C-alpha positions, 0 to 999 in steps of 0.5 A, a space after each residue: 241696765 244703768 252703767 256704773 261709774 268707776 273713777 280712778 287716778 294715778 297717785 304716787 304719794 300722799 301729798 295733801 293737796 294732790 290727794 284732795 284734788 283726786 278724791 274731789 274729782 272722783 266724787 264729782 264724777 258721781 254727780 253734784 256733790 251737794 246732791 250726794 252728800 246732804 247738808 246737816 246729815 251725819 256721815 260715818 266715814 268707815 276706815 280700815 284700822 286693823 291694828 296699831 300700825 303706822 301709815 307708812 306700813 301701808 296696812 291701815 287707811 292713810 290719814 290724808 285720804 281720810 282728810 280729803 273725804 272729811 273736807 269734802 263732807 264738810 264742804 257739802 255742809 254735812 257732819 263727818 265722824 270717823 271710826 272702825 273696830 280694830 281686831 287687836 285692842 290689847 293696848 287700847 283703842 286710843 293707842 291704835 288711833 294714835 299709831 295710825 295717825 287718826 288721833 292727830 287727824 281728828 284733832 286737826 280737823 275737829 271731827 269725832 272719832 267713834 269707838 265702835 265698841 263703846 257706842 253699843 251694838 244692835 242685833 240684826 237678822 242674816 240669811 246664812 246657813 250657820 248664822 241667824 243673827 249677828 251684832 253690829 255697831 250702833 254707829 251704823 244705825 246712828 248715822 244718816 249715811 256712810 262713806 267707805 275708805 278701805 285699804 287695797 291689800 291681799 288677804 290670807 283667808 279671803 285672798 283679797 280685801 278691799 271695799 266689801 270686806 272692809 265692812 266686817 269692821 262694823 262687827 264689834 270686838 271679839 264677836 268677829 272671832 265668834 262669827 269666823 268660827 261659825 263661818 269657817 271656810 272662805 265660801 261660808 265667810 263670803 256669804 256672811 260678808 254679803 249679808 253685812 254689805 246688804 245691811 249697809 248698802 242703803 246708807 252707803 254713798 260711795 267707796 274710795 279705795 286707798 291704793 297708793 300703797 297697799 300690801 301683796 303676798 301674805 296680807 293683810 298685816 305685817 307678813 304682807 309685803 308693802 307695794 306701790 299700787 299707785 291708785 286712788 279709785 272710787 265708785 257708788 257700786 262697791 261690788 263693781 269697784 272690787 271687780 275693777 280692782 281685781 281685774 287690774 290685779 289680774 284676778 278673774 272675777 269668776 274666781 273670787 269667792 266673795 263676788 259670787 254671793 254678792 252677784 247672786 243677791 244682786 247687791 252690785 254689778 260684776 260685769 265690767 262691760 257695764 262700767 263707765 270709766 272716768 279718770 287717768 288712762 286705765 292702762 296705767 293700772 296693771 297689777 297683774 304681777 301682784 303676789 298673792 297669798 300662799 293660801 290663795 287656793 283655799 278660796 277656790 275650794 268648795 266648802 264641802 271639800 274644805 270641810 272634808 279635808 279638815 276632817 278626814 285628810 288633815 294629816 296629809 293636806 293642811 295649811 296652818 298658822 305656826 308660832 315662831 318662838 324666837 319672835 313671840 313676845 308672849 302678848 297672847 293676842 293670838 290666843 285671845 283672837 282665836 275663835 275656836 280656842 285652838 291656841 293655849 298657853 301651857 302651865 309654866 310656859 310664857 309663850 302660846 302653842 297652836 293645837 293643830 287639830 283644833 285650828 280651822 285655818 281662819 288665820 286671825 292669829 296671823 292677821 293680828 300678830 304685831 310681831 311677825 311671830 305667826 307664820 303660815 306653814 303647809 304640809 308636803 302634799 299641800 305644798 305640792 298643790 300650791 307650787 303646782 298652782 303657782 306655776 299656772 
């Protein structure tokens, strides 16, 4: 079996020159750059632009990592374009571009910012028990190749978000919530993500992880806690790269719900014995004390058990989002993002409420709230289970 190259370097800050040198070294470790990035080709650089957050909040891909990739693509004689499909568009895509620093970056580097919603979408078939076709942005079919720049973060629904999970952003707009409804458990959703990754894999040149700063705890947005991971890493095998990052976080690959379908479908390698490591001393990267989401146990539950709990034991065992009225500003983004319409605004009221009996626990509302007004609450029985597992 061919060995997979994983390249990683320690990085303390987003100094422009330092970041560029690191990213260039990572790409060079894969071989001759001109052989990887072909001249005159259109390269889509896929970002993580969850919503309107500043680079300092460590929720979205940092502009300096993007700048480094843009300049490497230009140096190879190719044409870079950058884009993503944010989950919260209530204030408009340009507001998100401006807040995340991408609008300024695009002007400085003279590159096109692609609006995944505006450029149209195409319907593609997937192999999934609940979903037969999905829509993805035409930005994927219109480009010659793809470079992926995810942010290293924990995730309340999936436990972890990095390379593979970042490609859910090729699903445009509100359709993200629709597919969450059809894939309501982490296992169901993992199989959908594996199909999305299968679609992009042929065009994917490599993935560069922005892990200088990221999130731990109840990520992937404001409720997560900013953490300095101090790493920029890359590979041409995104599955192996995710496995490597998980290992540094102290999470066994066997316990990660997303890696199983990727391994089953032979979309990447999850055996770190097959890795060729290039970069700084690998012992420098040890995130084993990373604080995981309180919902981490959800990724360990079999789908049948998760459905059983939801249907029959919901009164005793539940972990659900809850709206904090004192923080809620009534923007209703949570209501708009809910795939099962479990969040409603009662007549005469300005603030929404969550109908717990309808909630499927996808935590889209928690992820997309810009005001930290959605918390995660658990039943007494669930809290006993969580506390027991926290001690292990």
